[in-house]
Residue, then its C-alpha position, 0 to 999 in steps of 0.5 A: m899090188a896094183t893101185v885102184p883109181v881114186y874118185r872124189w865123193r859122189l863123182a864115181p863113174d856108173g857101174l861101181a857101187t859100195r857094199r851097201q849099195l850092192r846089198a840094197r840091190g840084192l847083190r854082193p861083191g862075190g870075191q871080186d877085187v875092189a874096183a876103185q876107191l871113193e874119198r870124202p874129204r874132212r876137216r882136221r882128219g883124214p878122208l873117209v874112204a869107201y871101196l867100190y865094186s863092179i855091179e856087173q861082177a857082183k853076185p846075188v846074195r846067198p839065201m838065209t838057211p834054216a840053220k842061219w835063222a836059228a843062229l841069228e835068233a839065238a844070238n838075239v835072245a843072247r843080246r836080250t838076256c840079262p846076265e845077272c837075273r837071267r830074264d829076257a829084258g825085252y830089249v837089247i841089253p846096252a853094253s854100257l850097262g852090261m845088265c838090264a835096267p832093273c839090275a842096274f838101277p835097283e833103287e829106282q825100281r823100288a821107289a817106283 
C-alpha cells in the first residue's frame, strides 16, 4: 500500500478537503483513494486523524429518491416511537432510557 502525505492541522494544501468539507460543497469522494492525511496533535493521546480527498476528482452528491426519503422518514418515526407504550413521543427516544420519559419515570408523571 502506498503511503499518503501527512499534514499538520490547518496546513493542508488547497485542492484537498475532508468528507464534511466536500459535503458542504455538494460533493462526495466518489470512490477515489485518500489523497492525504491530516493530523491534529493532542496531549496524552494519539493525534486526531482526518482523511483528505481531491476536490477536482470529487463527484456531485447523488439526489435523494422518493424511496430513500420514505426510508428515512420510517427510520425517524421508529426512533421516536416508545417500545413500551408504542406512542410517538414527539422526540427521539434517548438510548440511555430506552423508552419515553413518562414510561421511564411513571412516579413523576402521577405527581404532576
